[in-house]
N, C-alpha and C positions, 0 to 999 in steps of 0.2 A: 361735415364733410358730403360733397352730392356728386355722382358720377352724370355727368348730360349725355345722354343717348343721341348725341348729332345727326346720326346716320339715319335713325329707324322715323319713319314717316307711315303711320296706319290710316288706313283707309277709315272712311266713314264708320262702316260697322265694327272694323276692328274696335274704332277710338270708343265706341259705345261698350264693347267688353271689355276693354281696360279701364273703363271707368265706373263699370258696374260694381256695388258693394253687394248684392245680395249673399245668401247664405249660399245658392246652387247656382251655376252656370251651366247653359247648353249651347255650343254652337253646332247647328247643323249647315253643312256647307259643301259646295259644289268641287270639283280638282281644280287646282291652279287659281283658287280662290283668295290664298293669301293666310288658310288657318294656320297652318304649320308655321310660319312667320310671324306669325301674332301669338300663340302659344308659346313659343321661344321668350318672346319677350315678356310674355307677363307671366312665366316661369320664374325668368331674373330677376322682376320687380318683386314678386312674393316670396322669393328663394333669399333675395339681400334684405329685404324689411322684414325677415320673419323674428318675430322678438320672444316667441314661444320656447322657454331653453330644452334644451336635448330632446328636440321634435326634427320631422325629415319634412321637405316636400318630396313627395312622392308622384314619381312618372311611372305610367301605364302603358303599354302597348301591347298590338295583339300578340307579337313572336319577338323573341330575343334580336332575331336580325333587325326588325322596324326598331325597336328599343334604341339599339344601338345606332344605326345611320339615321334615320328620322330623329330622334331627338337626341341623343346623349352625345353624340360627336358635334353634329352642330351648334349644339348650345355651349359645349366646349371651346370651341374657337370663339366663339361670338363672345362669351367670357373673358376669353386671353385679349379678345380685342380690344373689350373696355375696360381692362385691366384690374377686374375684379376677383382675378383667379389665379394661381403658380403654376407653370408649365407642367408640376409633378400634383396638382389640383384634382386630377380625375382618375380615381382605383377602378380599373378595367374590370379586374374580376369580382370586384363585389359590386360595381355599378355603383358606385360613389363619387358625386363631385362635391369636394370642400372647397368653400371662397374665401376669400382673405381674412373676412371677419369671422370666419370661424363655421357659418351656417352650412346645413347640408342638403345635399339635393342625392335621393335614392331611385334607381329604375328598377322596376319588376315587368316580368312578360306574364302576359294571360297564361302561357304555358306553366309557367313556375310561381304564381301568384301566391302559393301557400308559404314561398319563404317570408313572406311578410309578418309572418308571424314575431313578436317581440318588438316591434317597432311602433312608435309612436308619431302620428303624422301630424302635421299642422295645417296640408292644404295636399289636395290631389289633383291631378291631371291625367285624364286617360283618355288617349288618341286613339283615331278609330274603333271607336267605342262600339260601333255596330259590329266588330269583329270581336270583342270581349266577351266572355262570361258573363252572364248577371251573378252569379254566386265570386266573381274575381271583385264585383264591381261593390257587393256589398260587404266582404270581406276589405276594403277599402274606408269603407263607412265604420267598420271595429275599429279600424285603428286610430280614427278620427273621434271616439266619441267623447273621449279625456279633454281633447284641445276644444271638441265645437266645431271642428275645421271645415273649410268648404271642401265641395267638391264640383270639378269640373270636367263634363261630360263634353267631347269632342269629335266632328266625325262627318262623311259621307253619308247619307241615308243606306239603307241597303233592305228596301222590301218593307211592307207593314206587316210582315210576320216575324218581323224581328220584335226581339225582346223591349230595344229600347224605343220604339214609335208605341208598343201596346203599354208601357209603364209611361213615360213621358208625353205623347202626345194623342193617343187613340181618345181619350176621355177629357182632353182640354189639357189648359196647360196647367204645374202643380204649383202648389203654393211654396212660395219662400225661394222661386227660380226664376231667373231671368233668361230668358230664349232670344237668342242671334242667329240671324241667318246670311251667312256668307255667299255672295254669286261669284259666277268665274269674271264678269263683269265688274266687279269690285276692284279687280286687280289694273290696273293702268299700264302696265305693262303687257297685257295680253291683248295680241292684235285682232283683228276680224278672219284674218287668215289661217290662223290657228286654229281660231273656235270653229269655223267651218273645216279644217281638219279633223277635229274630234268629232263633229257631226257623222263626219264617213264613216268611222270605227263604230258607230253605236247604231242602232235601233231606235225609233220615236220613243218607246218609253224608257229604254235605259238610259237615253238622251235628258231625259226630264230628271231623272235622278242623278246622272254624275256631270252632268253639265250645270244644270238650273237648280240643283241641291234640294229638289220636291221630292218627297214620299209617298209613292207609287206602289202598288202591286204589280209585280214581277212574274208571281206563280199561280196564275186564275187562268182558267179555261186552257186555249189551246197555245201549245209550247210555241209554234212558228205561225203566230198569228198573223204574218203579211203575206205568206205564201199564197199564190193564187194563180191563173192561167196567164199571167202577165211574166211569170217565171220558166214556163213553159215554152221550149224554144230548140234551136238543133244550132248548132255552131257551123259556120261557112269553112272550117277547115279544122287539121286536127295536127296537135303541137306534140309538148313532152306529154305524155302520159303518166298520171298520177293514181293510184292505184290505193284504196282503203280498204281494209280487213278487220271485221269485227269478228272472233272468236266465238261460235255458236255453233254445238255439236250438232249434225244434221241439216245444216244450215250452211255454213260459215259465209256470211253475208258479204259482198264487195262491190263497192261503189269505182268508178272510171271517172276521170276528172280530164280536163284540159284546161288550160290557160290562153286567153288571145287577148291579147292588150289588158287592160285593166279587169277582165270578165272572167268567170270560170263557167264552161258548161260540163253537168254530167251526162255523157252522151253513150253509159253502159253500163249494168250490174248482174252481180253473180249471184243467186241462189241455190238452195236442196242440192249443195255438195255433201257428200256422203264422207268426204275425210281431206286436209288438206291439200291432198296430193293431188286430187282430180280436180280442185280449184286451181291451183298452180297450173296442170296438163291445159285447164281451160284459158287461163290469162295468156300462157306461152303460144296457142292455139293463134289465139284474137290477135297479142300485139308483139309476139317474141319475148325475149329475156331480157330488153331493156327497159320497162317501165320502172317507176321508184315504188316502191313499194312501204306502204305506213299501216301498221297494224295496232289495232286492242293493244296496250301493254300488258293486261294480266294473261297471266298463263302463256307468255310468250315465247320463253327460250326454245323449249323443244317443240312448236311450229314454225317456228321462223328456221329452223334446223333444216324441215321439212322442204319450206321453199326453196331455201339454197342447194339441196341435193336434187331438187326439181329442175334449177337451173336460173332461179330469179335469185339474182346477187346484188340488186340496189335496194336493200332494204335497211328503215331509216331505225336507229337502234336506239326509242323513247325507253327509256324505263318506267315512266308513270302518266297516267292518262291526266289530262287537262281536269278539273273541278268542274262537274256538269254543269252548274249555271253559267258559269264562265262559255264553256264550248255551246250552251245555248247562245247566250248574247251575242256571240261573234259571228254565228250562222244565221243568225236574224238581223246582223248589220252586214251581211252579204245579201242575204234576200230580199232587205229594203231598208235602207238605212236612215237615218235623222232629216238628210238632205230629200228624201224620196226619189234616192237611185236604186236601182235594180241591179246587181251586180251577179248574181248567181242565177243560171239557167238550168232546166232539168228537159232531157229528152222525154218525148211522149213515150218512150218504149220502157222506161224505167218505173213499171208500174209499182214495185214496192215500194221506193223509195218515195214517189209522189203520195203513197197514202199514209206512208209515215208524217211525212210533211203536212200532212192535209188534217191527219186526226187524232195525230196523239197529244195527250192532255195531262195537266197534275192530276195527281191524286190530291182530293182535296184539303187545302192545310198543310199541303208541305210541297216540295219542291223536287219529288219523285217523278217521272212516269208512268201514266197508269199504259203500261205495255199488254194488255190484255192476256195475262198468263203467259209472257213472254213470245207473242207471237210477232209484236211490233216494234221497231226501233232498231233493229239491226242495220239496217241499212242506211239509217240517217245518224248513227254512230259511226259506221265507217268512213261516210263523208266528214263526218265533225272532226277525227284523228286526224284526215288528210288535210283539211284545211287549216286545222290548227297548227300544225307542224310545219306548215311549206306557205302560207298565207296568210297566217295573224299577224298583225300590226297591234303593238301594244300601244292603246292611249296615254300611256305615259312614258311611249319615247317620239311623240308627236313633238313638231319642233315649237312647243309653247314658250314665249320669253317670261319671263316669271320673276322677278324682280324679288318678291317676298319671299321665294322660297329657297335660293341658291345665293352665291356670292359670300358665305360665312368664311373664306379664306381669304378675301379681299383684305389689302390695307385702308381699313376704314379710316376716317377723319374724324377724329374724336377728340373730347376735351374731358380729362378725367382728374377728379379732386380726392378722391376716395370711399364713397357710400354712393348708393343707388336714387333718382332723381323721378320722379313720375315722368310720364310724357307730357 
């Protein structure tokens, strides 16, 4: 009895992955390259054919939300479409999927990986492995000691300072491990126009990582490496005013931004304010009470109250700051994107911001900026908060048609006879 999965046609690199029988397998993939779709179908094959009694196929994701939305939910609907599961086969409280033949799939997140204790695993799939702790993967290996199970590590590279790169790539390929690379161009449904959209959202180095799936060093030397005199310019006019603020006692740094068509212009900056009220009075003096205010989310409640008491009411109620490295990547893409376009310009009068952009470097071996004992970085942080909350385009929202990652609710054409056949 076999189930023929007639709707799934793997691309060439995915097919090599499906055909591999090595002890361990690693997929390095760009965004939208079909890695999730290939992974889901491989999980189905492995889980249905698992002949090791009283064992699980284990799925790991960085967070519970990713586990549920990226792996378990599409996997459940895909199994339904193939007739390999009952509608009641997904126990959402325990993150367990039971197939019609009794075999089990269990999901855990990096956030709660110690909940793996007590289970025996036949094979493990770790998605977005660069965002998963090494300790979690080591625990997965321990769950497979008695079964001699296989480990699958799948994800997009996240810099050479990542434990995955150091352990599996830095000193060459590991023994008993097959390596696979998925590229965005492997996906036949991704159009050139969509890739061009993505190139606009990344700087050159990040594009190598996210679009081409290459391992690159993102945290060396200057943070804003492409900023130069080509980014120093004045706007021909002023439109809506956006002001970002970084709370720092005795400075209360702020940057003033306006957008003209698809370009951003920093036209002014503030510094050396003894308190929030002094900064607010300067803003009202220069721009009235109508600017849009975006602030550092840390220690913000009382400071935002002071801004309102001064007459500034258009305040974005952000609850948390973006991750530092994400903000750096976004700002670098505005400075100069992977297509060579510059869309962020700074007035020559903004001396503090220009110095931040020209001089900030990473502390060696970290993604932390060397801020010269807290003297630098405040103005570029203020600018980053503004752009992140008002002008950020999430690359995951770019209109990329990708058949491998979507469509699991569609009415698939299938042939079904009861058990699973290799692709």
